[in-house]
N, C-alpha and C positions, 0 to 999 in steps of 0.2 A: 504493500500500500504506500501511496505517496500523498502527503498532505501539503496543499498549496494555499498560501495566504492570499485572499482576494479582497479587493477594495469594496466590493458590494456585499458578498455573502460570507465574509470572514474566512473561515477555514473550509476548504473543499477537499474531501477525501477521494482520491482517484485509485481505483482498484480494478482487478480483472482485466478484461480486454481493453478497457479505456486506458489503463496504466501502460500497456504495451503499445497502444496507438499513439500515446502522447508524444513520443520522441521520433515519430516517423517524419520524413521530410515534408509530407503533405500537410501535417498538422503544424509543424514548426514554421512553414512558410507563412502561416496566418499571423505570426508575430509582426510581419512586415506589411500588413494590409490594415489601413485605418478603418475602424468601424464606420465612421461617418464621412469618409472621403474628404471633401474640401470644406466641411463645416468648421474645421479648425481655423479657417480664415475669418470666421465670425467669432467663434468661441475658442480662444487659444488653448484652453486646457482639454479640448476634445481630441485627444491624441490616443485614445484607447483603441485596441486592436481587435480583430476578429478572433485572435487566439484567446484573449480574456473572455470575450463573449461566449465562445464555444465552451470554455470551462464552466461558465455560469449556466448555460443551457444544460450541460451534462449534470450539474449539481441539482438543478430544479427537476430534471427528468428522474434522477434517483429518488428525490423526495416524492414525486408523483407516483412512481412505481411502488414505493413502499406503502403509500396511502391506498393505492388501488389493489394492493396485495398481488402484484404481478411478480413472479419469481422465475428462476431457471433460465433456460436458453432464450426464451422470449424477452425476458428482462435485459439480458445481455445484448440482444439485438438492438433494443431501444436505446440502451446506454451508448452503444457504439454509434448509432445513428445520430444521437444528440451531439456527441463530440465531433462527428464528421460532417454535420449538416451544412457547414460553410466552406468545405474544402474546394468547392467548385467556383468560389468567388474569384473574379479577376481583380486587378489593381484598383484601388480607391472604391472597393465594394460595389454598390449599385450604380455608381456614377457612369460607368461605361457599359452597363449590361445591355441597354437597348442597341448600342452599336455592335457589340459582338454577337448578339442574338440574330441580328439581321444577316450576318455573314456566316454564322455557324449553325443556326437553328437550335442552339442550346442555351438554356437559362442556367443559373448557378446551381439549381437543385437537381439538374440532370447529371448525376455523378456515377452512373453505372460503370463507365469506362475507368474512371479514376479509382473506384473501389475494387474493381476486378484485378487491375494490373498493379505492378509495383509492390512496395513495402506494405501498404495498407491491405491489399489483397492477401498477402502472405500472413499477416497478423490475424486477420479475420478467419482465414482457413485454419490456422494453428489453434484457434479457439472454437473450431467446429461451427463457424458461422458462415452462411452463404452470402458472399458480397452483394449479389443481386437482391436478396431479400432485405439487406440493410439499406441498399440504395432505394428500394421501394419505400421504406419508412421515411427516408430523408425527403422523398417527394410527397409525403403525406398520404400514401396509399394504405388501405386496409384499416382495420380497427385500431391498431396501435400507432399507425402513422399519424393519427390525429393528435397524439401527445407531442410529437415533434413539429408537425406542420399542419395547422388548422386554426379555426377561430379561437380556440382556447389553448393554443400551444405554449410550451415553456419557452420557446424562442422569443415570442412577443413579451412574455413576462420579464425575461431578463433584459432585453434591449431597451425597453422603456425605462426601467429603473437605472440601468447602467448609463444610458445616454443622458438622463437627467443629472445623474451624479457627476459625470465628467464635464458637462457643459455648465453646471451650476444653476440650471433651470429647474425649478421645483415641480413643473407641471406633469412630468412623467412618473411621479411617485405613486406607486400602487401597493396594496397589501398583497404581495405575491404569495406570502405564506398562507393567507386565507384562500386565495384562488386555488392553490394546489390542494389544500385540505378539503375543499368543497367539490372537487372533481369526482365524477362518477360515470359509469357506463350504463346507459338505458337503451335496450334494443340495439346494441352495437354502436350507439352514438355517444360521444364524449360530451357531457353536459355539466352544468353547475346544479348542485342539489337544491332542494326546496329552501326558500328564504334568501336567495342570493341574487335577486334582481339588481339590487344596489351594487353588489360586488361586480356584476357584469357591467353595469353602467360606469363604474370607476375605470375599467379598462378602456371603455369607449371614450370617456371624457379625457383621459390621459393622452390617448393617441390624437384626439381632436385638437388638444391644446399644443402638443408637441409639433404637429405638422407645420403651422405657420411660424412658430417660434424658433424651431430648430431645422427640421427636415426640409421645409420649403422657404426658409428665410431668403429674402431677395438676394443677398450677397452670396449665399450658398448656391442659389440657382444660377447666378451669373458665372461664378467660378466653375461650376459643374458644366455649364454650357460651353465655356471656353476650353475646358479639359476635353470634352467630347470632340469639339472641333479640332483640337490639336491631335488627338488620338486618331481621328479619321484621316487627317493629313498624313500621319505616320504610316497608316496602312496603305495609303494611295501613293506614297512617295516612291519614285523610281530607284532611289539610291539606298533602299533598305529592304531586307528580306523578312521583315516582321509581317506576319499575317494574323488574322483574327484568332485562330487557334493558339498561336504563340502568345498573343497578347493576353488571352484568358489565363495563361499559366504564369505570367509575370507577377511580381509583387510591386508595391508602390515605387520602390527604389529603382527597379529595373526600368519601369516606364519613364520615370523622371530622367534617367540617364539617356534613354532612347530619344526622348523628345528634345533634350538639350543638344544631342549629337546630330540630329537630322536638320538639314538646312531649311526644309519646308516648314518645320514646326518650331524653330528656334525662337522666333519672335514671340509667339504665344507662350512658349515655355518660360521665357524670360519674364513676361508679364505676370505669370502665375507665381514664379519664384519671388518676385518683388511685391506681390499683392498690388500690382498696377492694373487694376481690373477695368473692364468695360463698365459703362454706366447705362442706366435705363433711358432709352430714347422714347419708349412707349411702355406703359404699364396699364393695360386695359382690362376692365371687368368683363365677366362672361356675357352679360347682356349686350355689350357693345361690340361683340365679335360675331361676324356671320358664322352660322353653323358649319358650313363647308370648310371653313378654316380649321376649326377644332378637330374635325375628322381627317384632316390632311395626312397623307403618308410622308415618309422622309423625303422622297424625291420631290414631291410637291412643295414641301417647305423649303428645300434648297432652291427650287425655281423661284419661289417668292422672295427669298433672300437676294437672289441675283437681280430680280426685277426692282426691289427696293434700292439696291446699290446703284443700279443704272439710273433710276429716277433721281437719286440724291447725288449722282455723279461722284461716287466714292468707290474705292477698291472693295470688291465683294468680301475680302477677308475682314473688313471692318463692320460687317453686319451679321448679327446672329438673331434668328427668330426662334423664340422658345415658346412652344405651344404645349401646355400640359394636357393630359387626358381629362375627360370630364370627371368631376368629383365622384368618388365612390367611398363607401363606408362598409368594408367587409365585416368589421366588428359587430355591425347591426344584425348579422345572421347568427351571432352567438346563441347557443341553445341553453335555456334555463328551465328547470322544473317549476311549474306553478300549478298548485292544486292537483298534483298527481299526473300532469300531462306536460309533454315537451312543447315549449313555445320559443319562437324566435324573439330575440330581444327587441327587434324592430316592431313586433306586434304588441309587445307588452309595455314598453317604456315610452312615455311621452317625450323623453329627452332626445330620442333618436331624430325626430322630425326637426327639433330646434338645432341640433348639431349639424344635421344635413344642410339646413338653411345657412348655417354659419360657414360651412364649406363652400357653398356657392358664392357667398359674399366675399370670401377670401381669395377665390380663384382669380388669377391674373395671367394674361398673355403678355410676354415680354419681348421687346426688341432692344438689343444691346449693341453699343458701339463705343469707340473711344470717346472720352469726354468732350473733346473739341469738335466732334462731328455729330453729336447727338441731336442738335436742333435740326440739321438737314435730314438726318436719317429718320428722326421722329416724324417730320412732316411728310416725307416720302412714304413711310410705312402706313400712316393713316390713309393716304390716298390709295396705295396699292392693295391694302387689305380690306378697304371699305369699312373702316371702323367708324362707329357712330359717335365720334368725338372730334373736336377740332384741334388744330395745332396749338392754340393758346392753352387749351386744357391739358394737353400732353406736357407742356413745359411747366405749367403751374402745379399740377399734381405731382409731377416728378420732383420738382425742386422742394416742395413741401415735405414729401416723404424722405428725400435725401437728408434734409435738415433734421428730421426726427430720428432717422437711423444713425446719423453721425453722432448723436448723443451716446449711443450704445456701442458702436463698433469701430469708431475711428479715433 
């Protein structure tokens, strides 16, 4: 057994298959991948890693298994899946996942190949565990996959608390101990037992508050968009042999070195290194954006960026269009027992409708450019995208928001 001191859960005991997996190259690589990607450009202490998070998920999975009285080989599979659930992440975590998925067809939880081959596969087989069955659990498949990846998974319980701890933001604080203790299986579904509607709501509220404050903070979105643009340039550069599959297996340091060394990406890389970020030329609410824009695919967005740059008479490299997907709230499907029957939280809690409305009010389309070009780019973007705002409003709203944010992040 190995005992590890953790900043969130205090002491974590690692035993069995997890102990042997801990020192594999696949797990150790996670020490060099930041949990929150570029969020450290907003919150300087947000430098925790996927390795720490994986240990936390393992710890909570152990507590959940003990509470649910799951033992033996099935429990070992779940413990292994909990520790391994993030080995498929590329550099800077989720920041580049949309880019690599377009080119490889794989998301970070598609880890069958990673778990079958190499040291991880050897360790799992030494413990008489089928790598494919463990990979299925990572993907949330089956009865016990819900513990690792689902509406009530231990992954979410750890990252909310951990992200709040390392950013210094209190909104992600949840009673994960109670959440784990109240888990139960009913007809094969993982649910919260009777009397826990408020417990489920706490998870929902925590995520709803962390989204605009941390995960979708405007500076984090701008830096993430710049990083995506740079990584895409790296993949398309004629003087590099980096492809999307190679990129997925890099860590943060590998990618930073590659971006600095590539002529096509050196300028964006230098901006990110120095926190010399683009600014918001447009920051538009969802009701002001034509529906077709929101549903645009990647190629359409790149065409719109070129059209905006042509209209503004600037280099296309100086325009980034950032279009989030429509707001969603997966936590609203959390299942709770109420009067002896399973109900979705969205059907039971009046908070869900209010939080969903809050998500819509917080949604923003962003157009980013260097500070000295944002007036021209903003006016061109309003025209090209057909936004229901005028140029004066773009400038006025942007400047007001920038002044507010500067109090906290500059």
